[in-house]
C-alpha positions in Angstrom: 17.8 1.7 1.5 15.8 1.3 -1.5 15.7 4.3 -4.1 14.0 7.2 -3.4 11.7 8.1 -6.1 9.6 10.9 -4.7 10.1 13.0 -2.4 7.3 12.8 0.0 5.4 15.2 2.2 4.1 15.0 5.8 0.4 14.8 4.6 1.1 12.4 2.1 2.8 10.1 4.3 -0.5 10.3 6.8 -2.6 9.3 4.0 -0.9 6.3 3.0 -1.2 5.5 6.7 -5.0 6.6 7.0 -5.8 4.3 4.1 -2.7 1.2 5.1 -5.1 1.9 8.5 -8.3 1.5 6.8 -8.0 -1.5 4.7 -6.1 -3.5 7.5 -8.7 -3.0 10.8 -8.0 -6.7 12.3 -5.4 -8.4 9.5 -2.0 -9.6 11.2 1.0 -7.5 11.1 2.6 -9.1 7.6 -1.2 -7.7 5.6 -0.5 -4.7 7.2 3.4 -4.4 6.0 2.2 -6.0 2.0 -0.5 -3.4 2.1 2.0 -0.7 3.2 4.1 -2.1 0.2 1.5 -2.3 -2.2 0.6 1.3 -2.1 4.6 2.1 -2.1 5.2 -0.2 -4.9 1.8 1.9 -7.1 3.9 5.0 -6.3 7.3 3.8 -7.9 4.6 3.6 -11.0 2.3 6.0 -10.6 3.9 8.8 -9.0 1.0 11.1 -9.2 -1.2 8.8 -7.5 0.0 9.9 -4.5 -2.7 12.4 -2.8 -1.4 16.0 -1.8 -2.7 15.6 1.7 -5.5 13.8 3.8 -8.1 12.6 2.1 -7.9 14.7 -1.4 -8.0 11.2 -3.4 -10.4 9.1 -3.7 -8.1 6.3 -4.7 -6.2 6.1 -1.4 -9.4 7.3 0.8 -10.5 4.2 2.6 -12.1 6.6 5.8 -10.3 8.4 7.7 -9.0 7.6 11.1 -9.1 9.9 14.3 -5.8 11.6 14.3 -5.9 9.5 18.4 -6.4 6.1 16.5 -3.7 3.3 17.9 -4.5 1.8 14.4 -3.1 4.8 13.2 0.0 5.4 14.6 0.7 1.8 14.0 0.0 2.2 10.5 2.2 5.2 9.7 5.1 3.2 11.5 5.0 0.5 9.6 4.6 2.9 6.4 7.9 4.6 7.8 9.5 1.5 7.9 8.5 0.5 4.4 9.6 3.7 2.8 13.1 4.0 4.8 13.4 -0.3 2.8 13.9 -1.1 6.9 10.8 -4.0 5.8 11.5 -6.5 2.7 8.5 -6.5 0.6 6.5 -9.8 1.1 4.3 -9.2 -2.3 7.3 -9.2 -4.3 6.4 -5.7 -6.6 2.7 -6.1 -6.3 0.8 -2.7 -6.7 -2.8 -4.3 -6.9 -4.7 -6.0 -4.2 -7.8 -7.0 -3.6 -10.0 -9.3 -1.0 -9.5 -12.5 -2.2 -12.8 -13.7 -2.4 -12.8 -10.7 -5.1 -12.5 -11.8 -8.8 -8.8 -10.5 -10.3 -8.7 -6.8 -11.1 -9.9 -5.8 -14.5 -6.5 -4.3 -15.7 -4.5 -6.7 -18.4 -1.3 -8.5 -17.9 -1.1 -8.9 -13.8 0.3 -11.7 -11.3 -0.7 -13.0 -8.2 1.9 -12.5 -6.4 0.9 -13.3 -2.8 -2.2 -14.2 -0.4 -2.1 -12.4 2.8 -4.4 -12.3 5.6 -7.5 -11.2 3.1 -5.8 -10.2 0.2 -4.4 -11.5 -2.9 -1.7 -8.7 -4.3 -0.9 -8.4 -7.8 2.0 -6.9 -9.7 1.9 -6.0 -13.4 3.6 -8.2 -15.4 5.3 -6.3 -17.7 7.0 -5.0 -14.5 8.4 -9.3 -14.6 10.0 -9.3 -17.6 7.1 -11.7 -18.9 
């Protein structure tokens, strides 16, 4: 079980699931898990980046899924399993991800940690002991 780093409300969890659903449309389960982990990992170092509720922060807004969207239900199930530590992190601590066709993030000191689906995942090297 992972250590809890913040109290997460239901609207906040739903906002994360909406982002994950929108950003992983058409992707494999492995990619969906990776995006959910990257969002969770980001919250470990940037807890204030968690929105107060649905669509409240453009950082997390990748488009709003309809409430009855099966993709949203699937993403919410994955996010819940990630949050409880039930699924291992395939990104090795990544906090950022971008399409692999895009240039690396313009953030100092990041290292690519995984390539899953259409995304390349990045972890700040400062958290890697480098």
